[in-house]
N, C-alpha and C positions, 0 to 999 in steps of 0.2 A: 504493499499499500504506500503510495507516494503522498507524503504530507506536504502542505503548501508553504511557501517562504518568500519573503521579499529581502532583497539586498540592498541596503542603502551604502552610498559611497562605495560602490562596487569596485572601482579601480579596474585593474587588468583582469579580475574574475577569479582570483584565488579563492574567495569565500564561496562563490557559487559553484566553483569545482568541487570544493569540499562537501558542500550541501548535496550536490548531485551524487557523489560518491556514497554519501550516507543514506540515499534514497529520498531526498527532498526534491520537490519540483519548485524551482524559482519562477514565480509568476511575473515579477517586475524587478528590474534593477536600475539603479540611477547613479549618475556620477556627472560632475560639471566639466570634467577635462575631456576634450575632444579625442586625444590619443588614446586614452584609457577606454572610453567608449568604443573607439575603433577597434582596439584589441579584444574587448570583451565580445563584440559582435563576431569577430573572426573565429571565436571558439563556442559561443553559446547562442548565437542567433537562431538556430534551429530548435533550441529547447526553451528559450525564454521569450515569451509572447511580447513583453513590453520592456524596452530598453531605452531608457530616458536620459538625453543629455540636457540636464538642467539643474538649477539651484534648488537644493532641498526646501529652501524657503517658499518656493513656489509650488512645491508638491502638496496636493490637498488629499484628505481622505476620500472626498467625493470623487476625485478623479481615479483614486485607486479602485474604489468600489465599482465605479462605472466599467473601468477596463477589465477587471478580474472576475466580476460577478459575484464577488464575496460581500458579505454584510459584516457589520461591526461584531467582532468577537469570533469570527470564524477562521481568520488566518491562524495558521499552526505556529509559525516562527517569523518574528521580525528580527533580522540580523544585520550588523553593520559595524564599520569602524570609522567614527568620525574622525577627520584629519587630526593628526597628533602632534604636529611640529611644535605647537606651543606648549606642549607638556613634555617634550624630550629632555633627557638628562643633559645632553649637549647645550641646549638652549637655556635650561634653567639651572645649569652648573650643579647637577645632581640635587635640585630641590632648594638651593641656596638663595636663588632669586625668583621672582614672579615675572612672567613674561606677558605683556599685553598683546595678545594676538586674538583678532576677532574670530579666528577659527575655533578658539577654545569653547566659545559658547554654542557651536553646532550640536553638542551633546544634548542641548535643550530643545533644538529642532528635531532631533532623534526622539526625545521624550514626548514632543508634541504629537508625533505620529503614533507613539505607544498608546497615548491617551485616546486618540481618535480612532485608532484601528482596533485597540484592545485585543492583541494576539494572545494566543494561549501560552506561548513561551517567548522569551526575550534573550537575545545574545549579543553582547558588546564586546569587542575586542579593541585593546589600544596599548599604548606604552605604559610601563609601571608608574610613571609620575601621575597619571590620571587617578590612580587608586587613592592617593592621599590628598587630592585636591578637594577643596570645598564644593565643587561642582558635583563630585560623585556623591557626597553626603545628601545633597539635595535630590540627586537621582534616585538613591536607595530609598529616601523618605517617601518620594512620590510613588515609587514602585509598590512599596508596602501599603500605602493608602489605597492603591488601585486593587489590592488583592493578590499581589505576586509574592511568592515566598522570598523572605529576606532574612538572612542571618549572617554570622561571621564568615561563612563560606561562600556567600553569593558573589562576592568579589575576590579573586584570588590573583596573585602574581606568581606565574609559573615560568619554568625554563623549558622551552619547547623541545629541548634535547631529550627530556624525559618522556616525551610523547611521540618518538620516533622521527622526529625532524632532525637532520644531521647538521644542527649548528647550535651554538650557544646563543640563544635568542629568548630574553625575558620579556614577557608580556602580561599585561592585565586582561583577564577575561571575567565577564559578568554573565552569568547564566542563570535563568530563574523560570519557573513555571507558575502560571496562575493557579492559585487556590491548592497547591500541591507542593510538598517538601521536595526540594531538589539539591543535590550536592554533586559537583563534578568530581569523579574519582580520579585519582592519579593512577596510571596504569603500571603494570609490572612488565616492563619489556626491555630488551636489550637495546643500548643505544646504537644508532646508525652512525657510521663513521664516513669520512671522506672517501676512504678506500671503497667502502660499500656502494658508493653512489657514482663516482667517477674514476675509479680505479679498477685494477684487475679486469675481470670479464666485462665489467660495465664501462671501461674506459672507452671514450669517443674516438674516432678516427683522427689522424693528425690534422691539425688546423690548416684549413685551405683545401681539404680533400674530402669533406663530409657532405657537401651539397647543402648545408644548413647555414643560412647566413649568420645565425646567432653563434655558431661555433667557428665559422670561417672568417668573420670579420676581423681583418688584420689592423693592427695599431702600430704606427711608426713610433719607435723608441730611439732616443738619443744613444750615441755609442757608449757614453757614460753609464747609461742604464743597462745596456747589453753586457757591459763589463761587470756591473754589479751582480747581474743574474748569475754569471760565471762563478763568483767567489762566495755567493750566498749558499751555505750549506743546505743540502736537500733534506726533505722530510722535517720541516718545522723550524728551519734556520731563521734567526732574527738579525736585524741590522748590527746588533751588539756583538754578533758572532763574526762580523767582517772587519777587516782593517780600517782604521779611521779615515784613511785616504779616499774611501768610498763613500763616506758619510756626507750628507748634505750640511751646508753651514748652520742652519737651524739646529740640527741634532747635535752638533759639535758644541753649540752654545747651551743647549737644554737637553743633555743626554738622557734625562729621566722622563721626558715628556713623550706621550703617545708611543709607547714602545712597540706596539703591534704593527705600525705602518712599516712598509717595505719588508714585510716578513712572509715567510712561506707557510702554507697550511701543512698540517701533519696527516700523514695518511691514516693512522689508526686513532685518531681523535675526532671529535666533531669539528665543523668548520666554525669560524668566528661568525658573528651576526652579519648576515648579508645585507648590505646597505644599498643606497642608491649609488655609491661610488664602488660597486663590487668588481668592476674591471679595471681599477685604478690602484696600482701598488701604493701610491701616496695616501690612499684613503683608509687602508687597514691591511690585515694580513690576508691579502688577495693574490699572493703569488702561488702558482701551481707548486705541489709538493715536491715535484721532480723535474718538470720541464721549465726552461728559462723563459717563462712568459706569465703574464697574469692569467687568471682563470677566464674562460671565455663566458659570454653572456648565457650560453646554453648551459655550461656547467653551473653557473650560479642559479639558473632557473631550476635545475635539477636539485641543487642543494636547498632550494626553497620548496622542494617536493612537487613541482609542476610535472605534469606528464611530458615525456620526451617529445611528443608531437605538437605541444602547445604553441600557438602562434603569437607573436608580438608585433604590433604595427611598428615600422621603422620610419614613420613620416617625421619623426622628431630626432632622427639620427641615433647613433649608439648610446649617447647620454640619455636620450628619452627612454630607450629600452632598459638601461641599467637602473634607471629611477623607478620605472614601473615594477621591475622584478624586486628591487630593495624595498619598496612600499607595500609589496604584496602580503596577503595572509597566506601562510604555508597550507595548502589544501589538506595535507595529511592531518594537521592539528584540528582544522575545522571539521574534517570528517569525524574525528574522534569525540569532539564536543558535541556536535549535532546529533551523532548517533546516540549519545546518551540522552539528549533531550528527547529525540525520537522514542526511544524505549520508554522514557517517563510518560510521554503524551499518549502512548499506545497501551500502557498499562492500566 
């Protein structure tokens, strides 16, 4: 039995992919970014009847009811990830400063639709910083008043590496069911490693020979960077493992800062958090464990648990693809959470 879902702030479609893998049918998806909607349509247009490129502030319950044929209270799951840049640890300096970003209040637009649609279950994913923000206190208060189950476990900050995602990625997840107790359970599963996903029998063909633009997209590197690749130890090497003559001036001046940049991934460990700079060695530990190159966009997408054949629009170039991959919700994690919600709804 396919339960119904709506995907708000759908991005490239990682959430909907996870929902579909768990057996939900996404009836409507919304995002304001054209390239994200283009990518979403490339993968989900045949299964999602209504894909809207518009501001959530302009989306009404009346429009949703008219399009989907649902009435208030009939939607099984409202899911989404309001833009999180204003809550990120980088921008807030790990919570030490408050950032005045208008996107922070989009969580209230999300809650407006919770009120108006009154779904049977609600799921929201975001950066850990939102969990301690005053806005989340207001969200939980309103959810409780509406009849959703709220306790100390309703909002959790989890490491997605514990849920089969092959990367260290801490995220906040809110999951609740109307008028029924619900608690997201932590799985007991073996962690997936970089080797499990892009090494050994799962290694992709040589860059330039796969026929997949996300894997074959070459990047011009300076000779200095190519020389750096040569001296960087394989399988987890860091810049601190290389002679200082290869260090950048900023690292010589501040040797303790951002130690992961210009580092290699480790085969038998999870990857670092895949970000919007995932193909750039200067943005994190994004150098291939063995080969003298950064990971490719396809490898980054696989580490985010997207299917191998998942398509991404290249209309905004390589940077645009990397940003969509880094901002995406890992489908494998969404499948896990939504499967538990599905079981609760059907019990």
